[in-house]
PyMOL Python script that loads the backbone (N, CA, C, O; Angstrom):
from pymol import cmd

cmd.read_pdbstr("""\
ATOM      1  N   MET A   1     -44.447  -5.188  10.803  1.00  0.00           N
ATOM      2  CA  MET A   1     -43.554  -4.065  10.894  1.00  0.00           C
ATOM      3  C   MET A   1     -42.182  -4.504  10.386  1.00  0.00           C
ATOM      4  O   MET A   1     -41.859  -5.692  10.391  1.00  0.00           O
ATOM      5  N   VAL A   2     -41.386  -3.539   9.950  1.00  0.00           N
ATOM      6  CA  VAL A   2     -40.048  -3.809   9.426  1.00  0.00           C
ATOM      7  C   VAL A   2     -39.045  -2.926  10.162  1.00  0.00           C
ATOM      8  O   VAL A   2     -39.254  -1.721  10.296  1.00  0.00           O
ATOM      9  N   SER A   3     -37.955  -3.531  10.639  1.00  0.00           N
ATOM     10  CA  SER A   3     -36.925  -2.776  11.351  1.00  0.00           C
ATOM     11  C   SER A   3     -36.031  -2.030  10.358  1.00  0.00           C
ATOM     12  O   SER A   3     -36.166  -2.190   9.145  1.00  0.00           O
ATOM     13  N   GLN A   4     -35.124  -1.219  10.885  1.00  0.00           N
ATOM     14  CA  GLN A   4     -34.197  -0.478  10.024  1.00  0.00           C
ATOM     15  C   GLN A   4     -33.285  -1.414   9.244  1.00  0.00           C
ATOM     16  O   GLN A   4     -32.770  -1.045   8.188  1.00  0.00           O
ATOM     17  N   GLU A   5     -33.082  -2.636   9.763  1.00  0.00           N
ATOM     18  CA  GLU A   5     -32.250  -3.634   9.078  1.00  0.00           C
ATOM     19  C   GLU A   5     -33.100  -4.517   8.157  1.00  0.00           C
ATOM     20  O   GLU A   5     -32.623  -5.533   7.653  1.00  0.00           O
ATOM     21  N   PHE A   6     -34.365  -4.123   7.939  1.00  0.00           N
ATOM     22  CA  PHE A   6     -35.304  -4.844   7.081  1.00  0.00           C
ATOM     23  C   PHE A   6     -35.664  -6.230   7.611  1.00  0.00           C
ATOM     24  O   PHE A   6     -35.942  -7.141   6.831  1.00  0.00           O
ATOM     25  N   ASN A   7     -35.661  -6.390   8.939  1.00  0.00           N
ATOM     26  CA  ASN A   7     -36.141  -7.613   9.566  1.00  0.00           C
ATOM     27  C   ASN A   7     -37.625  -7.448   9.866  1.00  0.00           C
ATOM     28  O   ASN A   7     -38.057  -6.392  10.328  1.00  0.00           O
ATOM     29  N   LEU A   8     -38.401  -8.493   9.603  1.00  0.00           N
ATOM     30  CA  LEU A   8     -39.820  -8.445   9.905  1.00  0.00           C
ATOM     31  C   LEU A   8     -40.035  -8.595  11.404  1.00  0.00           C
ATOM     32  O   LEU A   8     -39.361  -9.396  12.052  1.00  0.00           O
ATOM     33  N   LYS A   9     -40.961  -7.834  11.953  1.00  0.00           N
ATOM     34  CA  LYS A   9     -41.285  -7.876  13.373  1.00  0.00           C
ATOM     35  C   LYS A   9     -42.779  -8.139  13.524  1.00  0.00           C
ATOM     36  O   LYS A   9     -43.599  -7.562  12.810  1.00  0.00           O
ATOM     37  N   LEU A  10     -43.120  -9.017  14.461  1.00  0.00           N
ATOM     38  CA  LEU A  10     -44.513  -9.291  14.762  1.00  0.00           C
ATOM     39  C   LEU A  10     -44.956  -8.333  15.856  1.00  0.00           C
ATOM     40  O   LEU A  10     -44.244  -8.142  16.842  1.00  0.00           O
ATOM     41  N   CYS A  11     -46.118  -7.735  15.690  1.00  0.00           N
ATOM     42  CA  CYS A  11     -46.597  -6.764  16.658  1.00  0.00           C
ATOM     43  C   CYS A  11     -48.029  -7.109  17.062  1.00  0.00           C
ATOM     44  O   CYS A  11     -48.865  -7.387  16.202  1.00  0.00           O
ATOM     45  N   ASP A  12     -48.311  -7.094  18.337  1.00  0.00           N
ATOM     46  CA  ASP A  12     -49.630  -7.395  18.876  1.00  0.00           C
ATOM     47  C   ASP A  12     -50.054  -6.198  19.717  1.00  0.00           C
ATOM     48  O   ASP A  12     -49.474  -5.933  20.770  1.00  0.00           O
ATOM     49  N   TYR A  13     -51.054  -5.486  19.253  1.00  0.00           N
ATOM     50  CA  TYR A  13     -51.454  -4.268  19.950  1.00  0.00           C
ATOM     51  C   TYR A  13     -52.550  -4.456  20.993  1.00  0.00           C
ATOM     52  O   TYR A  13     -52.840  -3.530  21.750  1.00  0.00           O
ATOM     53  N   GLY A  14     -53.168  -5.644  21.048  1.00  0.00           N
ATOM     54  CA  GLY A  14     -54.320  -5.728  21.917  1.00  0.00           C
ATOM     55  C   GLY A  14     -54.318  -6.783  22.995  1.00  0.00           C
ATOM     56  O   GLY A  14     -55.110  -6.679  23.932  1.00  0.00           O
ATOM     57  N   PHE A  15     -53.469  -7.799  22.917  1.00  0.00           N
ATOM     58  CA  PHE A  15     -53.577  -8.916  23.842  1.00  0.00           C
ATOM     59  C   PHE A  15     -52.343  -9.078  24.708  1.00  0.00           C
ATOM     60  O   PHE A  15     -51.945 -10.205  25.002  1.00  0.00           O
ATOM     61  N   ALA A  16     -51.737  -7.999  25.117  1.00  0.00           N
ATOM     62  CA  ALA A  16     -50.530  -8.068  25.938  1.00  0.00           C
ATOM     63  C   ALA A  16     -50.871  -8.598  27.329  1.00  0.00           C
ATOM     64  O   ALA A  16     -51.940  -8.313  27.870  1.00  0.00           O
ATOM     65  N   ALA A  17     -49.937  -9.380  27.904  1.00  0.00           N
ATOM     66  CA  ALA A  17     -50.117  -9.930  29.242  1.00  0.00           C
ATOM     67  C   ALA A  17     -48.748 -10.081  29.897  1.00  0.00           C
ATOM     68  O   ALA A  17     -47.720 -10.063  29.221  1.00  0.00           O
ATOM     69  N   LEU A  18     -48.748 -10.228  31.210  1.00  0.00           N
ATOM     70  CA  LEU A  18     -47.504 -10.434  31.937  1.00  0.00           C
ATOM     71  C   LEU A  18     -46.929 -11.810  31.610  1.00  0.00           C
ATOM     72  O   LEU A  18     -47.668 -12.780  31.438  1.00  0.00           O
ATOM     73  N   LEU A  19     -45.594 -11.880  31.526  1.00  0.00           N
ATOM     74  CA  LEU A  19     -44.943 -13.159  31.280  1.00  0.00           C
ATOM     75  C   LEU A  19     -44.951 -14.004  32.538  1.00  0.00           C
ATOM     76  O   LEU A  19     -45.065 -13.479  33.645  1.00  0.00           O
ATOM     77  N   ASN A  20     -44.830 -15.317  32.369  1.00  0.00           N
ATOM     78  CA  ASN A  20     -44.737 -16.278  33.467  1.00  0.00           C
ATOM     79  C   ASN A  20     -45.950 -16.253  34.394  1.00  0.00           C
ATOM     80  O   ASN A  20     -45.836 -16.539  35.586  1.00  0.00           O
ATOM     81  N   LYS A  21     -47.089 -15.914  33.849  1.00  0.00           N
ATOM     82  CA  LYS A  21     -48.323 -15.920  34.623  1.00  0.00           C
ATOM     83  C   LYS A  21     -49.386 -16.614  33.771  1.00  0.00           C
ATOM     84  O   LYS A  21     -49.611 -16.214  32.628  1.00  0.00           O
ATOM     85  N   PRO A  22     -50.053 -17.661  34.313  1.00  0.00           N
ATOM     86  CA  PRO A  22     -51.070 -18.351  33.526  1.00  0.00           C
ATOM     87  C   PRO A  22     -52.193 -17.403  33.108  1.00  0.00           C
ATOM     88  O   PRO A  22     -52.603 -16.530  33.874  1.00  0.00           O
ATOM     89  N   ILE A  23     -52.672 -17.584  31.910  1.00  0.00           N
ATOM     90  CA  ILE A  23     -53.717 -16.722  31.356  1.00  0.00           C
ATOM     91  C   ILE A  23     -54.983 -17.561  31.196  1.00  0.00           C
ATOM     92  O   ILE A  23     -54.905 -18.745  30.868  1.00  0.00           O
ATOM     93  N   THR A  24     -56.137 -16.960  31.423  1.00  0.00           N
ATOM     94  CA  THR A  24     -57.400 -17.672  31.251  1.00  0.00           C
ATOM     95  C   THR A  24     -58.318 -16.987  30.244  1.00  0.00           C
ATOM     96  O   THR A  24     -59.360 -17.541  29.894  1.00  0.00           O
ATOM     97  N   THR A  25     -57.961 -15.809  29.775  1.00  0.00           N
ATOM     98  CA  THR A  25     -58.801 -15.052  28.859  1.00  0.00           C
ATOM     99  C   THR A  25     -58.807 -15.696  27.477  1.00  0.00           C
ATOM    100  O   THR A  25     -57.755 -16.031  26.934  1.00  0.00           O
ATOM    101  N   VAL A  26     -60.002 -15.866  26.913  1.00  0.00           N
ATOM    102  CA  VAL A  26     -60.126 -16.429  25.567  1.00  0.00           C
ATOM    103  C   VAL A  26     -60.278 -15.269  24.591  1.00  0.00           C
ATOM    104  O   VAL A  26     -61.347 -14.666  24.490  1.00  0.00           O
ATOM    105  N   LEU A  27     -59.199 -14.964  23.876  1.00  0.00           N
ATOM    106  CA  LEU A  27     -59.186 -13.899  22.881  1.00  0.00           C
ATOM    107  C   LEU A  27     -58.475 -14.392  21.643  1.00  0.00           C
ATOM    108  O   LEU A  27     -57.547 -15.195  21.740  1.00  0.00           O
ATOM    109  N   GLY A  28     -58.890 -13.931  20.490  1.00  0.00           N
ATOM    110  CA  GLY A  28     -58.199 -14.308  19.266  1.00  0.00           C
ATOM    111  C   GLY A  28     -59.158 -14.647  18.151  1.00  0.00           C
ATOM    112  O   GLY A  28     -60.377 -14.582  18.311  1.00  0.00           O
ATOM    113  N   THR A  29     -58.591 -15.009  17.026  1.00  0.00           N
ATOM    114  CA  THR A  29     -59.357 -15.369  15.838  1.00  0.00           C
ATOM    115  C   THR A  29     -59.400 -16.880  15.719  1.00  0.00           C
ATOM    116  O   THR A  29     -58.370 -17.549  15.802  1.00  0.00           O
ATOM    117  N   GLU A  30     -60.602 -17.416  15.523  1.00  0.00           N
ATOM    118  CA  GLU A  30     -60.739 -18.863  15.374  1.00  0.00           C
ATOM    119  C   GLU A  30     -59.808 -19.367  14.291  1.00  0.00           C
ATOM    120  O   GLU A  30     -59.639 -18.721  13.257  1.00  0.00           O
ATOM    121  N   GLY A  31     -59.214 -20.503  14.523  1.00  0.00           N
ATOM    122  CA  GLY A  31     -58.302 -21.084  13.558  1.00  0.00           C
ATOM    123  C   GLY A  31     -56.871 -20.606  13.730  1.00  0.00           C
ATOM    124  O   GLY A  31     -55.943 -21.274  13.274  1.00  0.00           O
ATOM    125  N   TYR A  32     -56.674 -19.472  14.373  1.00  0.00           N
ATOM    126  CA  TYR A  32     -55.333 -18.947  14.622  1.00  0.00           C
ATOM    127  C   TYR A  32     -54.928 -19.138  16.073  1.00  0.00           C
ATOM    128  O   TYR A  32     -53.739 -19.127  16.391  1.00  0.00           O
ATOM    129  N   MET A  33     -55.906 -19.313  16.961  1.00  0.00           N
ATOM    130  CA  MET A  33     -55.575 -19.458  18.377  1.00  0.00           C
ATOM    131  C   MET A  33     -55.265 -20.916  18.699  1.00  0.00           C
ATOM    132  O   MET A  33     -55.839 -21.833  18.112  1.00  0.00           O
ATOM    133  N   ALA A  34     -54.354 -21.110  19.634  1.00  0.00           N
ATOM    134  CA  ALA A  34     -53.962 -22.449  20.060  1.00  0.00           C
ATOM    135  C   ALA A  34     -55.160 -23.158  20.692  1.00  0.00           C
ATOM    136  O   ALA A  34     -56.027 -22.508  21.277  1.00  0.00           O
ATOM    137  N   PRO A  35     -55.212 -24.491  20.578  1.00  0.00           N
ATOM    138  CA  PRO A  35     -56.349 -25.233  21.145  1.00  0.00           C
ATOM    139  C   PRO A  35     -56.572 -24.975  22.635  1.00  0.00           C
ATOM    140  O   PRO A  35     -57.714 -24.919  23.091  1.00  0.00           O
ATOM    141  N   GLU A  36     -55.491 -24.817  23.391  1.00  0.00           N
ATOM    142  CA  GLU A  36     -55.674 -24.568  24.825  1.00  0.00           C
ATOM    143  C   GLU A  36     -56.285 -23.204  25.100  1.00  0.00           C
ATOM    144  O   GLU A  36     -56.894 -23.003  26.150  1.00  0.00           O
ATOM    145  N   VAL A  37     -56.133 -22.269  24.180  1.00  0.00           N
ATOM    146  CA  VAL A  37     -56.745 -20.948  24.333  1.00  0.00           C
ATOM    147  C   VAL A  37     -58.240 -21.040  24.060  1.00  0.00           C
ATOM    148  O   VAL A  37     -59.040 -20.392  24.736  1.00  0.00           O
ATOM    149  N   ALA A  38     -58.615 -21.840  23.077  1.00  0.00           N
ATOM    150  CA  ALA A  38     -60.017 -21.961  22.677  1.00  0.00           C
ATOM    151  C   ALA A  38     -60.874 -22.659  23.728  1.00  0.00           C
ATOM    152  O   ALA A  38     -62.093 -22.492  23.747  1.00  0.00           O
ATOM    153  N   LYS A  39     -60.238 -23.444  24.606  1.00  0.00           N
ATOM    154  CA  LYS A  39     -61.002 -24.143  25.652  1.00  0.00           C
ATOM    155  C   LYS A  39     -61.402 -23.158  26.745  1.00  0.00           C
ATOM    156  O   LYS A  39     -60.560 -22.436  27.277  1.00  0.00           O
ATOM    157  N   GLU A  40     -62.665 -23.134  27.069  1.00  0.00           N
ATOM    158  CA  GLU A  40     -63.165 -22.265  28.140  1.00  0.00           C
ATOM    159  C   GLU A  40     -62.586 -22.704  29.485  1.00  0.00           C
ATOM    160  O   GLU A  40     -62.424 -23.900  29.729  1.00  0.00           O
ATOM    161  N   HIS A  41     -62.283 -21.773  30.334  1.00  0.00           N
ATOM    162  CA  HIS A  41     -61.833 -22.006  31.715  1.00  0.00           C
ATOM    163  C   HIS A  41     -60.531 -22.805  31.802  1.00  0.00           C
ATOM    164  O   HIS A  41     -60.325 -23.534  32.772  1.00  0.00           O
ATOM    165  N   SER A  42     -59.662 -22.681  30.820  1.00  0.00           N
ATOM    166  CA  SER A  42     -58.372 -23.370  30.919  1.00  0.00           C
ATOM    167  C   SER A  42     -57.260 -22.340  31.083  1.00  0.00           C
ATOM    168  O   SER A  42     -57.372 -21.208  30.612  1.00  0.00           O
ATOM    169  N   HIS A  43     -56.196 -22.743  31.752  1.00  0.00           N
ATOM    170  CA  HIS A  43     -55.012 -21.899  31.897  1.00  0.00           C
ATOM    171  C   HIS A  43     -54.048 -22.255  30.776  1.00  0.00           C
ATOM    172  O   HIS A  43     -53.899 -23.426  30.427  1.00  0.00           O
ATOM    173  N   TYR A  44     -53.402 -21.259  30.220  1.00  0.00           N
ATOM    174  CA  TYR A  44     -52.442 -21.526  29.153  1.00  0.00           C
ATOM    175  C   TYR A  44     -51.262 -20.577  29.239  1.00  0.00           C
ATOM    176  O   TYR A  44     -51.336 -19.516  29.859  1.00  0.00           O
ATOM    177  N   ASP A  45     -50.190 -20.975  28.614  1.00  0.00           N
ATOM    178  CA  ASP A  45     -48.967 -20.178  28.554  1.00  0.00           C
ATOM    179  C   ASP A  45     -49.054 -19.292  27.315  1.00  0.00           C
ATOM    180  O   ASP A  45     -49.132 -19.796  26.195  1.00  0.00           O
ATOM    181  N   GLY A  46     -49.040 -17.991  27.507  1.00  0.00           N
ATOM    182  CA  GLY A  46     -49.179 -17.052  26.394  1.00  0.00           C
ATOM    183  C   GLY A  46     -48.075 -17.187  25.361  1.00  0.00           C
ATOM    184  O   GLY A  46     -48.335 -17.058  24.164  1.00  0.00           O
ATOM    185  N   ALA A  47     -46.842 -17.446  25.798  1.00  0.00           N
ATOM    186  CA  ALA A  47     -45.726 -17.584  24.852  1.00  0.00           C
ATOM    187  C   ALA A  47     -45.925 -18.804  23.959  1.00  0.00           C
ATOM    188  O   ALA A  47     -45.678 -18.732  22.755  1.00  0.00           O
ATOM    189  N   GLN A  48     -46.367 -19.922  24.530  1.00  0.00           N
ATOM    190  CA  GLN A  48     -46.600 -21.121  23.726  1.00  0.00           C
ATOM    191  C   GLN A  48     -47.768 -20.916  22.773  1.00  0.00           C
ATOM    192  O   GLN A  48     -47.727 -21.392  21.638  1.00  0.00           O
ATOM    193  N   ALA A  49     -48.805 -20.219  23.213  1.00  0.00           N
ATOM    194  CA  ALA A  49     -49.943 -19.928  22.346  1.00  0.00           C
ATOM    195  C   ALA A  49     -49.513 -19.034  21.183  1.00  0.00           C
ATOM    196  O   ALA A  49     -50.001 -19.201  20.066  1.00  0.00           O
ATOM    197  N   ASP A  50     -48.610 -18.091  21.431  1.00  0.00           N
ATOM    198  CA  ASP A  50     -48.099 -17.224  20.374  1.00  0.00           C
ATOM    199  C   ASP A  50     -47.299 -18.020  19.339  1.00  0.00           C
ATOM    200  O   ASP A  50     -47.362 -17.725  18.145  1.00  0.00           O
ATOM    201  N   ILE A  51     -46.555 -19.017  19.788  1.00  0.00           N
ATOM    202  CA  ILE A  51     -45.780 -19.853  18.856  1.00  0.00           C
ATOM    203  C   ILE A  51     -46.730 -20.625  17.943  1.00  0.00           C
ATOM    204  O   ILE A  51     -46.477 -20.737  16.743  1.00  0.00           O
ATOM    205  N   PHE A  52     -47.811 -21.156  18.493  1.00  0.00           N
ATOM    206  CA  PHE A  52     -48.804 -21.857  17.680  1.00  0.00           C
ATOM    207  C   PHE A  52     -49.372 -20.905  16.623  1.00  0.00           C
ATOM    208  O   PHE A  52     -49.456 -21.254  15.446  1.00  0.00           O
ATOM    209  N   SER A  53     -49.756 -19.714  17.050  1.00  0.00           N
ATOM    210  CA  SER A  53     -50.336 -18.736  16.127  1.00  0.00           C
ATOM    211  C   SER A  53     -49.337 -18.327  15.052  1.00  0.00           C
ATOM    212  O   SER A  53     -49.718 -18.121  13.900  1.00  0.00           O
ATOM    213  N   MET A  54     -48.066 -18.208  15.417  1.00  0.00           N
ATOM    214  CA  MET A  54     -47.033 -17.880  14.431  1.00  0.00           C
ATOM    215  C   MET A  54     -46.924 -19.004  13.399  1.00  0.00           C
ATOM    216  O   MET A  54     -46.743 -18.739  12.211  1.00  0.00           O
ATOM    217  N   GLY A  55     -47.032 -20.251  13.844  1.00  0.00           N
ATOM    218  CA  GLY A  55     -47.013 -21.378  12.920  1.00  0.00           C
ATOM    219  C   GLY A  55     -48.164 -21.315  11.928  1.00  0.00           C
ATOM    220  O   GLY A  55     -47.993 -21.615  10.747  1.00  0.00           O
ATOM    221  N   VAL A  56     -49.336 -20.925  12.413  1.00  0.00           N
ATOM    222  CA  VAL A  56     -50.495 -20.780  11.522  1.00  0.00           C
ATOM    223  C   VAL A  56     -50.228 -19.668  10.501  1.00  0.00           C
ATOM    224  O   VAL A  56     -50.548 -19.815   9.321  1.00  0.00           O
ATOM    225  N   LEU A  57     -49.645 -18.562  10.955  1.00  0.00           N
ATOM    226  CA  LEU A  57     -49.319 -17.459  10.043  1.00  0.00           C
ATOM    227  C   LEU A  57     -48.308 -17.888   8.979  1.00  0.00           C
ATOM    228  O   LEU A  57     -48.471 -17.573   7.800  1.00  0.00           O
ATOM    229  N   LEU A  58     -47.267 -18.603   9.397  1.00  0.00           N
ATOM    230  CA  LEU A  58     -46.250 -19.069   8.443  1.00  0.00           C
ATOM    231  C   LEU A  58     -46.849 -20.042   7.436  1.00  0.00           C
ATOM    232  O   LEU A  58     -46.539 -19.972   6.247  1.00  0.00           O
ATOM    233  N   TYR A  59     -47.702 -20.947   7.900  1.00  0.00           N
ATOM    234  CA  TYR A  59     -48.375 -21.888   7.002  1.00  0.00           C
ATOM    235  C   TYR A  59     -49.219 -21.121   5.983  1.00  0.00           C
ATOM    236  O   TYR A  59     -49.192 -21.423   4.790  1.00  0.00           O
ATOM    237  N   THR A  60     -49.963 -20.136   6.460  1.00  0.00           N
ATOM    238  CA  THR A  60     -50.832 -19.338   5.588  1.00  0.00           C
ATOM    239  C   THR A  60     -50.011 -18.582   4.549  1.00  0.00           C
ATOM    240  O   THR A  60     -50.411 -18.502   3.388  1.00  0.00           O
ATOM    241  N   MET A  61     -48.872 -18.029   4.949  1.00  0.00           N
ATOM    242  CA  MET A  61     -48.012 -17.315   3.997  1.00  0.00           C
ATOM    243  C   MET A  61     -47.419 -18.273   2.969  1.00  0.00           C
ATOM    244  O   MET A  61     -47.268 -17.903   1.804  1.00  0.00           O
ATOM    245  N   ALA A  62     -47.080 -19.492   3.373  1.00  0.00           N
ATOM    246  CA  ALA A  62     -46.450 -20.452   2.469  1.00  0.00           C
ATOM    247  C   ALA A  62     -47.444 -21.070   1.491  1.00  0.00           C
ATOM    248  O   ALA A  62     -47.107 -21.292   0.328  1.00  0.00           O
ATOM    249  N   PHE A  63     -48.667 -21.350   1.946  1.00  0.00           N
ATOM    250  CA  PHE A  63     -49.619 -22.090   1.125  1.00  0.00           C
ATOM    251  C   PHE A  63     -50.818 -21.278   0.649  1.00  0.00           C
ATOM    252  O   PHE A  63     -51.603 -21.764  -0.166  1.00  0.00           O
ATOM    253  N   GLY A  64     -50.974 -20.057   1.140  1.00  0.00           N
ATOM    254  CA  GLY A  64     -52.056 -19.197   0.669  1.00  0.00           C
ATOM    255  C   GLY A  64     -53.388 -19.408   1.360  1.00  0.00           C
ATOM    256  O   GLY A  64     -54.334 -18.663   1.106  1.00  0.00           O
ATOM    257  N   ASN A  65     -53.484 -20.394   2.219  1.00  0.00           N
ATOM    258  CA  ASN A  65     -54.708 -20.664   2.979  1.00  0.00           C
ATOM    259  C   ASN A  65     -54.331 -21.032   4.398  1.00  0.00           C
ATOM    260  O   ASN A  65     -53.290 -21.653   4.614  1.00  0.00           O
ATOM    261  N   PRO A  66     -55.160 -20.661   5.380  1.00  0.00           N
ATOM    262  CA  PRO A  66     -54.860 -21.097   6.743  1.00  0.00           C
ATOM    263  C   PRO A  66     -55.079 -22.607   6.871  1.00  0.00           C
ATOM    264  O   PRO A  66     -55.902 -23.175   6.153  1.00  0.00           O
ATOM    265  N   PRO A  67     -54.351 -23.256   7.776  1.00  0.00           N
ATOM    266  CA  PRO A  67     -54.493 -24.711   7.921  1.00  0.00           C
ATOM    267  C   PRO A  67     -55.838 -25.125   8.510  1.00  0.00           C
ATOM    268  O   PRO A  67     -56.293 -26.246   8.286  1.00  0.00           O
ATOM    269  N   PHE A  68     -56.473 -24.233   9.258  1.00  0.00           N
ATOM    270  CA  PHE A  68     -57.750 -24.540   9.904  1.00  0.00           C
ATOM    271  C   PHE A  68     -58.758 -23.458   9.554  1.00  0.00           C
ATOM    272  O   PHE A  68     -58.421 -22.274   9.532  1.00  0.00           O
ATOM    273  N   GLY A  69     -59.995 -23.861   9.281  1.00  0.00           N
ATOM    274  CA  GLY A  69     -61.041 -22.890   8.995  1.00  0.00           C
ATOM    275  C   GLY A  69     -61.583 -22.244  10.256  1.00  0.00           C
ATOM    276  O   GLY A  69     -61.925 -21.061  10.270  1.00  0.00           O
ATOM    277  N   SER A  70     -61.657 -23.039  11.317  1.00  0.00           N
ATOM    278  CA  SER A  70     -62.165 -22.560  12.604  1.00  0.00           C
ATOM    279  C   SER A  70     -61.794 -23.577  13.676  1.00  0.00           C
ATOM    280  O   SER A  70     -61.102 -24.559  13.409  1.00  0.00           O
ATOM    281  N   THR A  71     -62.264 -23.326  14.886  1.00  0.00           N
ATOM    282  CA  THR A  71     -62.013 -24.278  15.955  1.00  0.00           C
ATOM    283  C   THR A  71     -62.878 -25.521  15.795  1.00  0.00           C
ATOM    284  O   THR A  71     -62.695 -26.490  16.531  1.00  0.00           O
ATOM    285  N   GLU A  72     -63.804 -25.516  14.864  1.00  0.00           N
ATOM    286  CA  GLU A  72     -64.643 -26.684  14.590  1.00  0.00           C
ATOM    287  C   GLU A  72     -64.032 -27.568  13.506  1.00  0.00           C
ATOM    288  O   GLU A  72     -64.572 -28.638  13.226  1.00  0.00           O
ATOM    289  N   ASP A  73     -62.942 -27.165  12.898  1.00  0.00           N
ATOM    290  CA  ASP A  73     -62.260 -27.956  11.877  1.00  0.00           C
ATOM    291  C   ASP A  73     -61.836 -29.295  12.466  1.00  0.00           C
ATOM    292  O   ASP A  73     -61.349 -29.344  13.596  1.00  0.00           O
ATOM    293  N   ARG A  74     -62.012 -30.378  11.722  1.00  0.00           N
ATOM    294  CA  ARG A  74     -61.720 -31.706  12.286  1.00  0.00           C
ATOM    295  C   ARG A  74     -60.246 -31.886  12.632  1.00  0.00           C
ATOM    296  O   ARG A  74     -59.929 -32.565  13.608  1.00  0.00           O
ATOM    297  N   PHE A  75     -59.342 -31.297  11.860  1.00  0.00           N
ATOM    298  CA  PHE A  75     -57.916 -31.416  12.166  1.00  0.00           C
ATOM    299  C   PHE A  75     -57.550 -30.571  13.391  1.00  0.00           C
ATOM    300  O   PHE A  75     -56.704 -30.968  14.193  1.00  0.00           O
ATOM    301  N   TYR A  76     -58.183 -29.420  13.527  1.00  0.00           N
ATOM    302  CA  TYR A  76     -57.962 -28.585  14.719  1.00  0.00           C
ATOM    303  C   TYR A  76     -58.428 -29.328  15.965  1.00  0.00           C
ATOM    304  O   TYR A  76     -57.761 -29.287  17.000  1.00  0.00           O
ATOM    305  N   ARG A  77     -59.571 -30.008  15.870  1.00  0.00           N
ATOM    306  CA  ARG A  77     -60.086 -30.760  17.013  1.00  0.00           C
ATOM    307  C   ARG A  77     -59.147 -31.893  17.414  1.00  0.00           C
ATOM    308  O   ARG A  77     -59.051 -32.226  18.595  1.00  0.00           O
ATOM    309  N   LEU A  78     -58.449 -32.492  16.436  1.00  0.00           N
ATOM    310  CA  LEU A  78     -57.473 -33.538  16.758  1.00  0.00           C
ATOM    311  C   LEU A  78     -56.361 -32.986  17.643  1.00  0.00           C
ATOM    312  O   LEU A  78     -55.897 -33.669  18.555  1.00  0.00           O
ATOM    313  N   LEU A  79     -55.932 -31.753  17.378  1.00  0.00           N
ATOM    314  CA  LEU A  79     -54.897 -31.122  18.186  1.00  0.00           C
ATOM    315  C   LEU A  79     -55.350 -30.838  19.602  1.00  0.00           C
ATOM    316  O   LEU A  79     -54.545 -30.867  20.533  1.00  0.00           O
ATOM    317  N   SER A  80     -56.633 -30.563  19.771  1.00  0.00           N
ATOM    318  CA  SER A  80     -57.115 -30.155  21.078  1.00  0.00           C
ATOM    319  C   SER A  80     -57.428 -31.320  22.013  1.00  0.00           C
ATOM    320  O   SER A  80     -57.709 -31.100  23.191  1.00  0.00           O
ATOM    321  N   LYS A  81     -57.383 -32.560  21.510  1.00  0.00           N
ATOM    322  CA  LYS A  81     -57.636 -33.714  22.373  1.00  0.00           C
ATOM    323  C   LYS A  81     -56.403 -33.992  23.226  1.00  0.00           C
ATOM    324  O   LYS A  81     -55.273 -33.988  22.737  1.00  0.00           O
ATOM    325  N   THR A  82     -56.646 -34.233  24.504  1.00  0.00           N
ATOM    326  CA  THR A  82     -55.537 -34.544  25.395  1.00  0.00           C
ATOM    327  C   THR A  82     -55.332 -36.049  25.442  1.00  0.00           C
ATOM    328  O   THR A  82     -56.307 -36.800  25.451  1.00  0.00           O
ATOM    329  N   PRO A  83     -54.067 -36.511  25.474  1.00  0.00           N
ATOM    330  CA  PRO A  83     -53.811 -37.950  25.490  1.00  0.00           C
ATOM    331  C   PRO A  83     -54.263 -38.606  26.784  1.00  0.00           C
ATOM    332  O   PRO A  83     -54.114 -39.816  26.947  1.00  0.00           O
TER     333      PRO A  83
END
""", "prot")
cmd.dss("prot")
cmd.show_as("cartoon", "prot")
cmd.util.cbc("prot")
cmd.orient("prot")
C-alpha cells in the first residue's frame, strides 16, 4: 500500500495478533517465516518474526530471488539451530 505522502506501507490482512503475548500458531509461507515460527510447539514474538519476514522481502526485492527456498534450505536450517 502507498500513503498520501507516497510512503510504502506493509499490510497483513490475515495473521493479526495481540502485542506482548507469546504466539504458538504456525502460519506463513515457507522461506519467509522466521525459524522460531516454523518450529512446532514453540512460542515466539510476533514483532520479531515480522522483522525477519521483512528482511526476506527486502532481500527478494534487492536480488530478485528469496534467500531461502523453503524451511528445508540448508542455510535456513543453520539459522534455526540454537547455540
